[in-house]
N, C-alpha and C positions, 0 to 999 in steps of 0.2 A: 349392494354390492352386487349382485347376479342382475338388475336393473340397468346397471350402469355400465357392464359390461353389455351386454345385450344392446343398449342403446350404441355403445361403441361399436358393435359387428353391423349394427344397421346401418348407422354412417357410412361406415367402410363401404359396406355393399352397396349403397347408392353412389357414394364416391366412384365405385367401379363402373357401377352403370351410366353414371354421367360422364365419366371419360371415354367410354367405349363410345357413346353416341357422337361425342365431339371427334372422336379419331375417325368413326366411320364417315362422318361429314367432311372430315378433313380431306378422306381419301377418294370419297365420291366427288368434291370438288378438283380435285387434282387430277384425277382421272377424264373428267369432263372439260376440264382445260386442254390436255394433250387430244383429246381424240377431235376436238372441232379444228384445231391447226393442224392437224395430221392430216385429214378431210380435204382440207381448203391446201395443203401442199399436194396431194394428192393428182387433184383434179386441176390445179395451175402446171403441175407438169404435164399431163394431158393434153390440154390447153398447149403447151410451149411443143409440145409432139407433132400436133397439128400443123403448126408452124413451119415446122422442117419437111413436111409430106409436100410432093407434086413441085412446083418451082416456089424455092426458099425464099423467102423474106426476113433475109437476116437481122433487119432492124425490129420486125415483129416477133420474131422468134427470142432475140436478145431481152426484148419489153416483157416477154410472158416469162422469160428462163430468170428475169430479176423477178417479178412477183413469184414466182414458184420460191425462188432463194427468202423470200420474205416470210414466206409462210412457213418454209423449213426451218428458220431462226425463231419463230414462234413456237413452232413443235418442239424443237430444241430445248428452249428455257421452261416449255412445259415438262418435258421429260424430266429435267432436272429437279423440277419441285417433285416429281413423281417418285424420283429416286428417292428422294428424302421422306417422302411419307410412306412409301411402300404400298406393300408388301412385294418382297421379292417376286412372287409367283404373278405380281403383275408387271412391276417394272422391268421382267424379262421379255414378256412379249412388246412393248412399250419400246423398249431397246430395240428388237428386232424391225418394230415400223419405222422407228429412225432413222436406223442403217437401211433399211430398203429404199426409203425415200429418197436419202442420198444417195443411194448407189443408181438409181433410177436418175437423177439430176446428173449426175455424172455422166453416163452413158446419153444423156442428150447433150450436155456440151460437147463431147467427143464427134456426136452425130453433126452437130452444127459446124464443127469445126473442119469437117472432111467433106458436108455439105456440098461445097462447090466444085471437088475436084474428083467425085464421085461418078463413073460411069455404070456400075449399078445400083444406082439409088439408093445407096446405102441398107439393103437388105437384111445386112448381119446387125445394123444398129436398130432400125424396124424390129427385128425377131428379137433383140435383145431386149428392146422398150417392154413389148409385148408379155415378156418372160416376167419382168421385173413387176409389170403395173398388176400381172395375177398375184405374184408373191406378195406384195404389197397389201393388195385386197384381202388374201387370206391372213397374214397378218394382222391386218386391223380388225377383221373377225376374231381371229384367237385372243386378242390383245382385250376386246369386249366383253368374248366369254369369259375372262379370266377376271376382269374385273369386278363382273356383277357375280361371279362365283365367291370372290375376294369380300365382296359389299354384302352378300347374304350370308357370310360366313361370319358375322362380327359379333355374334353373342355370346358377352364373356358369361363365365363360370363366376358363381358367387365367389368372394374373397378373391378375384384378380384384378388386373387394372384393365383389363380389355384390350391392351396393346399389344 
């Protein structure tokens, strides 16, 4: 009888370890799947801003904004998966990245719409964009640090499900 209980406890412990490994891999994949399009979106938004500086090429700016929109869509979809996989300590910084990217895009759209009639070369949009790019960069760093910390802290205690 004691051997049967010991075997059952050992099976449960191994199942907990296996589940924790599976969960860690799912979370790692979700974090990676978010980080790549978030970086792409940030870079695409920077390229769109470059098209708005100096002699504005509205067609090129629109093309770059569309590319940024596509990357933002991918980042949003990846964030949704991350929100499900968790943990919240990782999802919250990812949400901050997503929000910052969308704010940057909104600024660029306003900048583009005002570019033709602006006598001051849209200094307020240039400044706002610079601040938003810095915030997005800081938020991506915070997300990356939170993801690493969460993935490093996934060792289950014996007898738990690890998730």
